[in-house]
LUMMI-419061 format. One record per residue (C-alpha): x, y, z. Coordinates in pm, 1 decimal, padded with zeros to 6 digits. Layout:
BEGIN
<<X Y Z>>
...
This chain:
BEGIN
<<-03166.8 17608.8 19127.7>>
<<-03168.4 17329.8 18869.5>>
<<-03437.6 17348.6 18602.9>>
<<-03698.1 17052.6 18571.6>>
<<-03726.9 16867.0 18290.4>>
<<-04006.0 16640.5 18203.7>>
<<-03961.0 16235.5 18213.1>>
<<-04014.0 16062.2 17871.5>>
<<-04333.3 15958.1 17996.9>>
<<-04452.3 16308.5 18037.1>>
<<-04347.5 16425.9 17686.9>>
<<-04648.9 16437.1 17463.0>>
<<-04678.2 16498.2 17073.3>>
<<-04940.3 16760.8 17149.2>>
<<-04678.9 16978.1 17363.7>>
<<-04400.1 16911.1 17144.7>>
<<-04583.0 17019.5 16826.9>>
<<-04729.0 17311.9 17034.9>>
<<-04385.7 17471.5 17104.7>>
<<-04241.3 17401.6 16787.9>>
<<-04481.7 17625.5 16626.0>>
<<-04295.2 17928.2 16704.3>>
<<-04018.0 18035.4 16425.1>>
<<-03794.3 18137.1 16732.5>>
<<-03818.0 17821.4 16876.8>>
<<-03768.3 17632.2 16537.5>>
<<-03445.1 17868.9 16481.4>>
<<-03304.0 17759.6 16837.6>>
<<-03373.2 17380.5 16757.6>>
<<-03204.3 17440.5 16401.2>>
<<-02891.3 17577.5 16547.9>>
<<-02868.6 17322.4 16856.6>>
<<-02880.2 17037.2 16551.7>>
<<-02587.9 17196.0 16361.7>>
<<-02349.6 17033.7 16610.9>>
<<-02570.7 16808.3 16857.5>>
<<-02233.3 16691.2 17046.7>>
<<-02170.1 17015.4 17177.8>>
<<-02426.9 17204.0 17385.5>>
<<-02463.3 17559.2 17317.2>>
<<-02498.8 17843.7 17590.1>>
<<-02832.4 18074.7 17606.4>>
<<-02623.8 18385.0 17493.3>>
<<-02539.6 18232.3 17167.7>>
<<-02907.3 18298.7 17060.5>>
<<-02916.3 18645.2 17136.8>>
<<-02910.3 18725.5 16782.9>>
<<-03292.1 18579.0 16784.9>>
<<-03422.1 18759.6 17033.5>>
<<-03347.4 18963.3 17388.4>>
<<-03193.2 18778.5 17688.7>>
<<-03541.4 18769.5 17837.9>>
<<-03718.1 18653.7 17511.1>>
<<-03474.0 18351.3 17466.5>>
<<-03509.5 18255.3 17836.7>>
<<-03903.3 18248.9 17764.6>>
<<-03832.4 18029.2 17481.2>>
<<-03571.3 17803.7 17623.4>>
<<-03811.9 17775.7 17923.4>>
<<-04106.3 17646.8 17696.2>>
<<-03891.0 17408.6 17476.9>>
<<-03741.6 17252.2 17822.9>>
<<-04098.7 17222.3 17982.2>>
<<-04220.9 17028.1 17660.9>>
<<-03905.1 16786.7 17672.4>>
<<-03755.2 16913.5 17343.0>>
<<-03456.6 17028.6 17537.6>>
<<-03219.3 16982.6 17807.2>>
<<-03074.4 17260.3 18007.4>>
<<-02760.1 17224.0 18242.7>>
<<-02609.8 17482.7 18468.7>>
<<-02275.5 17569.4 18409.8>>
<<-02166.4 17841.0 18650.6>>
<<-02397.0 18162.6 18565.6>>
<<-02443.2 17984.6 18208.9>>
<<-02710.7 17742.0 18076.1>>
<<-02599.5 17494.0 17849.7>>
<<-02873.0 17351.2 17618.0>>
<<-02909.8 17017.4 17402.0>>
<<-03182.7 16848.8 17199.7>>
<<-03332.8 16562.5 17370.4>>
<<-03286.7 16352.9 17073.6>>
<<-03279.9 16009.4 17207.3>>
<<-03591.2 16065.1 17414.3>>
<<-03773.4 16242.6 17124.3>>
<<-03663.7 15971.4 16878.5>>
<<-03770.5 15697.9 17075.2>>
<<-04115.4 15871.3 17144.6>>
<<-04151.9 16013.3 16782.7>>
<<-03931.9 15840.6 16528.1>>
<<-03827.0 16066.4 16250.8>>
<<-04013.1 16365.3 16414.3>>
<<-03717.2 16555.6 16513.0>>
<<-03532.8 16496.7 16183.7>>
<<-03834.2 16631.4 15982.3>>
<<-03872.1 16934.3 16203.7>>
<<-03483.8 17015.4 16173.3>>
<<-03506.0 16954.3 15783.7>>
<<-03805.6 17200.0 15765.6>>
<<-03670.1 17444.5 15989.6>>
<<-03355.0 17500.6 15765.6>>
<<-03569.4 17630.6 15465.4>>
<<-03773.4 17875.8 15683.8>>
<<-03698.3 18245.9 15692.3>>
<<-03537.1 18339.7 16025.2>>
<<-03390.6 18633.1 16155.8>>
<<-03037.9 18460.5 16158.3>>
<<-02883.1 18278.1 15877.9>>
<<-02903.7 17874.9 15965.0>>
<<-02616.3 17678.1 15805.8>>
<<-02638.3 17346.0 15686.4>>
């Protein structure tokens, strides 16, 4: 089953800001931003929580239109929806990523 994603017209600032109010989701976004050219597997975030917990946070980010998930065999590949978010809310994603790098997370975030 392919996960559904909102169209750019369905992405709202309220939903985006709402999902980014969680430290685990901010950590996911910050890690995805380290190398946006390479999608990451859900399993690469297990240092942030259990598999169930990460799946929950990934679903929330996907439903809000912050990330894109793609099936790759039994894995899910995650990437930021930078083009859509930058077009809708210029500068927001960069500000969130810059701020997330300074927050205390359960994992070490690299620049």
